[in-house]
N, C-alpha and C positions, 0 to 999 in steps of 0.2 A: 254977645252972640258971635262976634268975630273969633273969639277964643274957641268956641265950639267948632266952628268951621275949620280952624287950624288944627284942632285935635283930631277931627275926622280925617283931614288930609295926612296927618302924621300916621294915623292908624292905617289908612290906605297905603301910605308909603312903606310901612313895615310889612304889610301884606305883599306888596310888590317886591320888597326885598326878599321875603321867603320864597316867592315865585322865582326870582332870579337865582336864589341860592340852590334850589333843587336842581337847576340845570347847570349852573356854574360849578357846583361841587363835583358833579360827575366828570365834567370836562377837566377839572384840576387833577383829580386822582388818576384818571386815565393817562393824562400827559405826564404826571410826576413819575409814574411807575414804568410806563411803556414808551414814553417820548412821542406819542402820537397826538397830533392836533386834529381832533375829530370834527371836521367841518360838517359832517352828517348828523351831528348831535341834535340839531334843531328838527331834522326830519323825523327822528324817533320821538321827539316831543309831539309832532303832528300825528304820528301813528298812534300814540297813546290817546290823543283826543278822539281820533276816528274810531278806535276800538271802543272807547267809552260810549260813543253814540250808538255804534252798531250792537254791542253786547247788551246795552241797557234794554233795547227792544226785545231781546231774546230771553235774558235771565234776570232782569230787574237791576235797579241802580246799585244796590249793595254788592251783589256778586260781580257785576261789571267793574265796579270800582276796585275790587280786589284783583280780578283777573287781568285787567288791562295793563297795569304796571308789570305784573309777572310775565305776561306774554312779551312785552317790550324787552324786559330783562333777558328772557330766553333768546330773543332775536339778537340782542347785544352780545351774548355769549357765543352764539353761532357766528356772528360777524367776526369776532376776535379769532375764533378757531379756524375759520375758513380763509380769512383775508388779512386781518390786521397783523397777525404774528409774522407775516411775510415781510413786514416793513420795519421791524424793530431794529435791525442792523443795517437798513438801507438808507439811502439819501432821504432826509425828511420831506423833500419836495415831492417824492413819490407818494407818500401817505397823504399829503395835502391834496394832490391831484386826484387820488383815488377817492377820498372821502368827499371831496367836492363833487366829483362825478356821481358818487352814490347818492348824495343829497338831491341832485337833479333827477336821477332815476326814480327815487322814492316819490318825489313831488309829482312827476308825470304819471306814475302808477296810481297815486291817490286821485289825481285829476281824471284819469281814464275810468277808474272804478266808481268814484262817488260824484263826478262832475266838478265843474269849475266853480259853481255857485256855493256860497257859504251854507253850511248846515246849521240850523238853529237847534239848540239843546237847552231845555229849560231847567231851572233849579228844581231838584226833587221836592215834592210837597212837604216832606217832614222838615226840610231845612229852610222853608220860607218864613217870612216874618222878620222882625228885627228886635234887637235888644235896646231898651230905652233906659237911660240913666239921666234923669233930669231932662235937659235939652239935647243931650248927646244920644244919638241914635246910630245903630250899626247893624247891618244885615246879619242874620243868623248864619247864613251860608258862609260868609266871609270869616266869621268867628270860627266856624268849623274848619275852614281852610288853615287858619292859624294853628289850631290844635294838631291837625294832620301833618302839616309841614314841620312843626316843632317836633312832633313824634318821630318823623323821618330823620330829622337832624340828629336827635338824641340816639336813635338806633344806629345810624351811620357812625357817629362818634364812638359808641360803645363797641361796635364791631372792629373799628380801626385802632382803638386804644385800650381795650380791655379783653381782647381774645388773642389766642396764639396766632390765628390767621392775621390779625391786625399787626402783630409784632413782625411777621414775615413781610407784610406789605411795607411797613415803615422801614425795615431793614433793607428791603429791595430798593426803596426810593433813595436811601442814603448811600448804600454800597452794594449794588447788585453782584459785583464780582465776588465779594466775600460770602454772600449768601450762596452762590453757586459753589464756591470752594468748600462750603460746609455740607455739600451734597443735597441741598434743597432746590428742587426744581421750581422755577418761577412761572412755568407755563400754566399750570392750573390756577395759580394766584392771579395771573394776568387775565385769564378767562373770567374768574369770579369778579375781579374788579371791574371789568367791562360790563358784566351783567348788573352790578350794583350801580355804576355810574349811569348807564343808559336806562336802567330801570327807574332811576330818580327822574330822568327826563320824561319818561312815560307817565309817572305819577303826576308831574307838573301838568302835562297835557290833559290828564283825566280831571284834575282839579279845576283847570281854567276853562274847560269846554263850555260850561254854562255862562261864563262871564264874557268871553271874547268872541264866541262864535267859532266854528270849525271850518277851515278852508285849506286847500293844498299848500299854499305858500306861507302858512302861519309859522313855520320853522324859521324862515328868514327873518321874521320880525323879532325873534327872541335871541337867536344864536349870537348876533353881534353884541347885544347888550351883555350876554353871559360871558363872552370873551373879555369885554371891558371889565366886568366884575373880577374875573380871574387875574387880569393884569393889575388892577388896583390892589387887590388883596395880596398878591405875591404868589408866584409859582411855587407849588409844593407846600403851601401853608393852609391847613384846615381852618384855623380860626381867622386867618387873614381873609379868606374868601367869605366867611360868615360876616365879619366886620364890614367888608366892602359891600356886600349885598345889602345889609341894613342901611349903610350910609347912602348908597346909591338910591335905594328905594325912598328913604325919607326926603332926600334932596329933590328927587323928581316929584314926590308928592307935594312938597311945599312950593316948588317952582310952578307946578301946574295950577296952584291956587293963586299965587301972587302975579305970575306972568306966564300964562299958558304957552305962548309961542316959543318960549325958551326951554320948555320941558325936555325935549329930546336933546337939545344942545347941552343942557346942564350935565348930562352923563359924560360927554366927551370933554367938557371943560374940567370937570372934576378929575378925570383921568390925567389930563395934561398937567394940572397942578400937582397931583400926587407924584407923578413920574419926575417932575422937575425937582421936587423936594426929596423923594426917595425912589431912585431908579429901580430898585428891586421890589417896589410895592410896599404896602403897609407892614406886612409881617413876613415878607419873602426872604428866601435865602440870599446871602450876599453874593453878588455877581461881580467878580474881580475885573472883568473886562470893561465894566461900566463905571465902577467906583474906584 
């Protein structure tokens, strides 16, 4: 029976890892290409959750699930065009201050609009119930989250590694000056990357709304963990972030089973160990100033 409980915790940890991944992957690609550390990323995750709740009442769960991440992606593209592109050549501290202030503004707007109390959002009827395999039981909704998150990961990988757009993105990350010398403008690429990255955060918010509850400060609870995942995986590494998210999720899942008080601390302890052994993260680019 203990093995069944451990298996369930591993499954929950993998789900948590995919949850972290949807947010951390957007953070990573935006930073890698534009050099912007977006402290407002968690706020867009919260917007995705609130949109999911609001739109479901109007157009139903399915349509709301499609519309919410797309609206958040559009907001991300507008953010890049109106504000973030002003900071690409500026002191990084300025973008940190701006995105921190933006996160505070978004949180207060959500609080004034929807109230400070958490909103309850139930699992859609078609996704209720659970899968049973012997003594192992797992909720259908969480299995659906696995499928959606994995699909989002595969689509993002395909866009970045199998399309001409992705070639420009990867070239812009490795050598932006050469890309510009070839006459390729990175401005529309940066806008699209911001839309993809922030849209993934909106998707995470839409997925997690039935499980975590929806409240104005929910972005704070996830963005720190997402930054830790990016650091562990290594800046600029797609598969590094994927590996780090899965590792963090499983370790937190197992820790919550064996010693719940250390569940949160395990995240930061893992980061400390990884950075002591590999200062650039699991699969990050070599950082000559550190190694």
